[in-house]
VEXLO-998171 format. One line per 4 residues: number of its first residue (from 1); for each residue y, z, x of C-alpha. Coordinates in nm, 3 decimals. Each point is the difference from the previous one (the first is absolute). Example, Ala and Ser with C-alpha at 12.3 -4.5 7.8 and 13.67 -1.06 7.14 Angstrom:
<rs>
1) -0.450,0.780,1.230 ~ 0.344,-0.066,0.137
</rs>
This chain:
<rs>
1) -0.024,0.016,0.031 ~ 0.380,-0.113,0.144 ~ 0.298,0.133,-0.064 ~ 0.366,-0.154,0.021
5) 0.323,0.210,0.075 ~ 0.300,-0.120,-0.235 ~ 0.251,-0.215,0.231 ~ 0.276,0.190,-0.080
9) -0.017,0.273,0.261 ~ 0.266,-0.046,0.245 ~ -0.132,0.016,0.380 ~ 0.204,0.135,0.264
13) -0.075,0.118,0.361 ~ -0.299,0.254,-0.050 ~ 0.137,0.032,-0.316 ~ -0.163,-0.116,-0.413
17) 0.226,0.132,-0.264 ~ -0.002,-0.097,-0.379 ~ 0.303,0.190,-0.163 ~ -0.001,-0.018,-0.382
21) 0.314,0.128,-0.201 ~ 0.038,0.086,-0.391 ~ 0.388,-0.001,-0.164 ~ -0.027,0.156,-0.346
25) 0.336,0.015,-0.181 ~ -0.013,0.284,-0.229 ~ 0.333,0.076,-0.278 ~ 0.018,0.328,-0.136
29) 0.001,-0.053,-0.281 ~ -0.210,-0.246,-0.099 ~ 0.233,-0.216,-0.194 ~ 0.028,-0.393,0.084
33) 0.243,0.019,0.269 ~ -0.054,-0.269,0.184 ~ 0.178,-0.363,-0.106 ~ -0.117,-0.271,0.018
37) 0.274,-0.104,0.225 ~ -0.094,0.284,0.242 ~ -0.330,-0.068,0.025 ~ 0.069,-0.368,0.093
41) 0.220,0.113,0.322 ~ -0.263,0.266,0.088 ~ -0.258,-0.234,0.024 ~ 0.235,-0.249,0.222
45) 0.050,0.302,0.240 ~ -0.348,0.071,0.006 ~ -0.121,-0.389,0.090 ~ 0.284,0.023,0.235
49) -0.136,0.329,0.168 ~ -0.386,-0.185,-0.041 ~ 0.184,-0.276,0.228 ~ 0.141,0.212,0.265
53) -0.243,0.261,0.036 ~ -0.282,-0.283,0.038 ~ -0.192,0.176,-0.286 ~ -0.262,-0.129,-0.315
57) 0.043,0.151,-0.318 ~ -0.330,0.029,-0.127 ~ 0.079,0.123,-0.344 ~ 0.237,0.116,-0.255
</rs>
């Protein structure tokens, strides 16, 4: 039985890393406070950061 490693590991010198981050946005009273324009802008910012940091968004 052969297993393969994921290709999203980063190898640098003697180390190998796979960093995962979780971003959770919550509101105080669970009301609908995020407007469509706010979510659009948040998406734009996130896309720019993913490119800048050479990251991949795996799921929403």
